[in-house]
MARLOKE-438603 format. One record per atom (N, C-alpha, C): atom name; residue number from 1; x, z, y. Coordinates in pm, whole numbers, plus 50000, padded with zeros to 5 digits. Each point is the difference from the previous one (the first is absolute). Layout:
% residues N
  a   k    xx    zz    yy
 CA NUM     X     Z     Y
...
% end
This chain:
% residues 109
  a   k    xx    zz    yy
  N   1 28215 06932 38596
 CA   1 50012 49982 49805
  C   1 49944 49844 49996
  N   2 49867 50029 50050
 CA   2 49866 49868 49969
  C   2 50109 49869 50078
  N   3 50119 50011 50107
 CA   3 50133 49908 50034
  C   3 50115 49989 49864
  N   4 49993 50043 49941
 CA   4 50089 50001 49849
  C   4 49957 49890 49949
  N   5 49852 50065 50041
 CA   5 49925 49995 49799
  C   5 49931 49794 50080
  N   6 49958 50001 50110
 CA   6 50007 49851 50090
  C   6 50110 49860 49955
  N   7 50075 50056 50047
 CA   7 50197 49971 49962
  C   7 50019 49903 49856
  N   8 49925 50161 49924
 CA   8 50079 49933 49879
  C   8 49867 49919 49946
  N   9 49925 50004 50019
 CA   9 49881 49865 49942
  C   9 50088 49901 50029
  N  10 50030 49987 50192
 CA  10 49970 49885 50057
  C  10 50218 49873 49938
  N  11 50022 50133 49929
 CA  11 50153 49894 49898
  C  11 49977 50039 49905
  N  12 49897 50046 49929
 CA  12 49981 49913 49850
  C  12 49877 49917 50044
  N  13 49918 49928 50075
 CA  13 49998 49906 50041
  C  13 50047 49896 49986
  N  14 50155 50065 50080
 CA  14 50039 49863 50062
  C  14 50114 49926 49908
  N  15 50010 50100 49875
 CA  15 50112 49993 49892
  C  15 49908 49904 49927
  N  16 49851 49995 49996
 CA  16 49923 49889 49918
  C  16 49952 49881 50039
  N  17 50109 49990 50144
 CA  17 49961 49832 50067
  C  17 50152 49983 49937
  N  18 50109 50036 49982
 CA  18 50095 49984 50037
  C  18 50045 49830 49892
  N  19 50020 49914 50018
 CA  19 49961 49829 49939
  C  19 50136 50057 49858
  N  20 50123 50061 49997
 CA  20 50043 50012 49912
  C  20 50084 50148 49993
  N  21 49875 50001 49925
 CA  21 49964 50196 49838
  C  21 50146 50028 49997
  N  22 50077 50073 49997
 CA  22 50209 50122 50024
  C  22 49960 49975 49870
  N  23 49942 49993 49847
 CA  23 50033 49961 49864
  C  23 49939 49884 50019
  N  24 50081 49866 49932
 CA  24 49897 49884 49915
  C  24 50014 50077 49842
  N  25 50012 50054 49985
 CA  25 49989 50033 49818
  C  25 49843 50075 49991
  N  26 49967 50104 50113
 CA  26 49915 50123 49952
  C  26 49848 49901 50045
  N  27 49993 49879 50025
 CA  27 49873 49901 50103
  C  27 49936 49927 49842
  N  28 50053 50068 49978
 CA  28 49865 49927 49833
  C  28 49958 50030 49953
  N  29 49978 50015 49857
 CA  29 49888 50056 49903
  C  29 50072 50021 49980
  N  30 50052 50120 49890
 CA  30 50096 50012 49898
  C  30 49951 50052 49913
  N  31 49897 49874 49965
 CA  31 49998 50020 49804
  C  31 50147 49922 49903
  N  32 49984 50001 49910
 CA  32 50081 49914 49905
  C  32 50123 50080 49902
  N  33 50046 49919 50044
 CA  33 50096 50092 49918
  C  33 50135 49969 50112
  N  34 50125 50066 50018
 CA  34 50047 50008 50114
  C  34 50122 49887 49985
  N  35 50159 49993 50084
 CA  35 50059 49872 49996
  C  35 50053 50058 49814
  N  36 50092 50185 50023
 CA  36 50056 50004 49913
  C  36 49993 49969 49860
  N  37 49813 50115 50019
 CA  37 49911 50024 49831
  C  37 50036 49806 49985
  N  38 49926 49894 50034
 CA  38 50097 49835 49952
  C  38 50106 50009 49920
  N  39 50095 50021 50106
 CA  39 50135 49954 49944
  C  39 50054 50133 49928
  N  40 49949 50043 49934
 CA  40 49994 50077 49879
  C  40 49963 49976 49917
  N  41 49909 49953 49995
 CA  41 49871 49871 49946
  C  41 50124 49879 49899
  N  42 50013 49951 50136
 CA  42 50055 49855 49986
  C  42 50119 50051 49897
  N  43 50025 50051 50041
 CA  43 50231 50098 49878
  C  43 49889 50023 49875
  N  44 49930 50042 50008
 CA  44 49968 50056 49856
  C  44 49947 49849 49914
  N  45 49936 49938 50096
 CA  45 49975 49878 49919
  C  45 50071 49890 49997
  N  46 50141 50021 50083
 CA  46 50084 49932 49943
  C  46 50131 50017 49885
  N  47 49971 50118 50008
 CA  47 50056 50083 49842
  C  47 49958 49922 49936
  N  48 49859 49996 50020
 CA  48 49955 50042 49797
  C  48 49938 49805 50025
  N  49 49986 49914 50067
 CA  49 50062 49831 49992
  C  49 50108 50001 49912
  N  50 50128 50061 49967
 CA  50 50081 49981 49946
  C  50 49922 50070 49861
  N  51 49926 49993 49962
 CA  51 49979 50047 49843
  C  51 49889 49956 49999
  N  52 49969 49948 50070
 CA  52 49767 49952 49963
  C  52 49973 49893 50087
  N  53 49942 49931 49983
 CA  53 49951 49939 50007
  C  53 50036 49931 50214
  N  54 50183 49974 49983
 CA  54 50020 50007 50109
  C  54 49901 49883 50088
  N  55 49964 49871 49935
 CA  55 49951 49890 50077
  C  55 49935 50047 50108
  N  56 49942 50169 49999
 CA  56 49868 50036 50037
  C  56 50132 50106 50171
  N  57 49973 50102 49874
 CA  57 50051 50122 50055
  C  57 50125 49942 50124
  N  58 50038 49872 49994
 CA  58 50093 49963 50083
  C  58 50002 50011 50096
  N  59 49893 49867 50115
 CA  59 49904 49944 50087
  C  59 49914 50141 50027
  N  60 49988 50111 49913
 CA  60 49877 50080 50037
  C  60 50113 50158 50072
  N  61 50145 49944 49920
 CA  61 50121 50144 50065
  C  61 50013 49946 50202
  N  62 50078 49815 49974
 CA  62 49968 49980 50084
  C  62 49955 49989 50100
  N  63 49820 49981 49953
 CA  63 49941 50031 50202
  C  63 49975 50078 49994
  N  64 50049 50148 49888
 CA  64 49903 50170 50046
  C  64 50173 50001 50112
  N  65 50077 49961 49967
 CA  65 50169 50085 50026
  C  65 49964 49920 50194
  N  66 49958 49877 49971
 CA  66 50019 49868 50160
  C  66 49853 50084 50101
  N  67 49962 50060 49910
 CA  67 49843 50128 50104
  C  67 50058 50096 50069
  N  68 50040 50076 49868
 CA  68 50061 50041 50031
  C  68 50124 50045 50080
  N  69 50087 49883 50030
 CA  69 50074 49966 50135
  C  69 49947 50012 50118
  N  70 49812 49996 50004
 CA  70 50079 49915 50146
  C  70 49897 49904 50052
  N  71 50063 49838 49868
 CA  71 50021 49917 49988
  C  71 50067 49986 50103
  N  72 50130 50031 50006
 CA  72 50099 49962 50073
  C  72 50092 50041 49920
  N  73 50126 49995 50045
 CA  73 50164 50106 49945
  C  73 50034 49991 50059
  N  74 49990 50062 50119
 CA  74 50094 50080 50077
  C  74 49950 50157 50022
  N  75 49925 50104 49844
 CA  75 50006 50149 50052
  C  75 50067 50057 49974
  N  76 50142 49974 49985
 CA  76 50047 50151 49978
  C  76 49988 50014 49862
  N  77 50067 50095 49942
 CA  77 50050 50056 49988
  C  77 49916 50096 49931
  N  78 49820 49988 49996
 CA  78 49917 50086 49983
  C  78 49896 49876 49865
  N  79 50033 49902 50057
 CA  79 49941 49921 49900
  C  79 50131 49921 49809
  N  80 50061 50087 50009
 CA  80 50100 50024 49886
  C  80 49952 49973 49817
  N  81 49846 50100 50003
 CA  81 49966 49943 49900
  C  81 49854 49842 49994
  N  82 49994 49975 50204
 CA  82 49930 49887 49901
  C  82 50102 49862 49966
  N  83 50133 50034 50106
 CA  83 50068 49932 49946
  C  83 50069 49923 49937
  N  84 50032 50126 49889
 CA  84 50042 50019 49842
  C  84 49861 49938 50028
  N  85 49919 50003 49963
 CA  85 49836 49920 49870
  C  85 50004 49874 50050
  N  86 50016 49937 50146
 CA  86 50008 49837 50001
  C  86 50128 49959 49931
  N  87 50096 50017 49994
 CA  87 50106 49969 49944
  C  87 49969 49980 49840
  N  88 49939 50132 49990
 CA  88 50106 49979 49815
  C  88 49811 49936 49985
  N  89 49910 49980 50050
 CA  89 49895 49917 49986
  C  89 49986 49841 49992
  N  90 50106 49975 50125
 CA  90 50033 49840 49964
  C  90 50168 49987 49916
  N  91 50008 50144 49902
 CA  91 50076 49893 49941
  C  91 49952 50042 49836
  N  92 49804 50079 50016
 CA  92 49984 50007 49893
  C  92 49893 49850 49932
  N  93 49976 49949 50155
 CA  93 49931 49888 50037
  C  93 50061 49843 49937
  N  94 50199 50082 50060
 CA  94 50039 49822 49949
  C  94 50034 49986 49912
  N  95 50029 50175 49929
 CA  95 50018 50105 49776
  C  95 49913 49851 50001
  N  96 49881 50013 49951
 CA  96 49837 50000 50001
  C  96 49974 49860 50008
  N  97 50057 49926 50047
 CA  97 49974 49776 50082
  C  97 50040 50021 49907
  N  98 50237 50004 49959
 CA  98 50088 49926 49904
  C  98 49966 50061 49894
  N  99 49914 50153 49955
 CA  99 49933 50009 49882
  C  99 49860 49837 49929
  N 100 49920 50042 50138
 CA 100 49931 49886 49957
  C 100 50077 49912 49897
  N 101 50023 49893 50199
 CA 101 50029 49817 49927
  C 101 50149 49973 49925
  N 102 50118 50137 49912
 CA 102 50032 49973 49896
  C 102 49935 50044 49831
  N 103 49838 50078 50029
 CA 103 49951 49974 49872
  C 103 49857 49871 49998
  N 104 49949 49929 50086
 CA 104 49969 49804 50044
  C 104 50148 49945 49937
  N 105 50093 50009 50031
 CA 105 50077 49924 49911
  C 105 50037 50015 49837
  N 106 50035 50213 49994
 CA 106 50028 49936 49866
  C 106 50129 50076 49997
  N 107 50061 50017 50094
 CA 107 50151 50105 50034
  C 107 49934 50136 49991
  N 108 50124 49963 49922
 CA 108 49964 50255 49970
  C 108 50076 50069 50078
  N 109 49978 50046 50056
 CA 109 50011 50134 50175
  C 109 50060 50117 49884
% end
């Protein structure tokens, strides 16, 4: 019985010395919102940006969507709300810039 306990403690000790942990996602502290939450918040900001404060909510939704995707484009289908947030946020931002420039020139939009 003592041999089994000693072997267990040695294997556990070896796993802590590994240079590559088994799951890289769990190595850091789990504080703050997760990626799915950031994607949904970005999507909400993008939809609200069509109605109010599009010059502010557009870039915010692009930023939140980009962070939710893990700052890369190849996350698969898991990042669909984040991708929609980035696209709609970009559309919000472009429309807000067009609206501001046409208002400054004096042409009605």
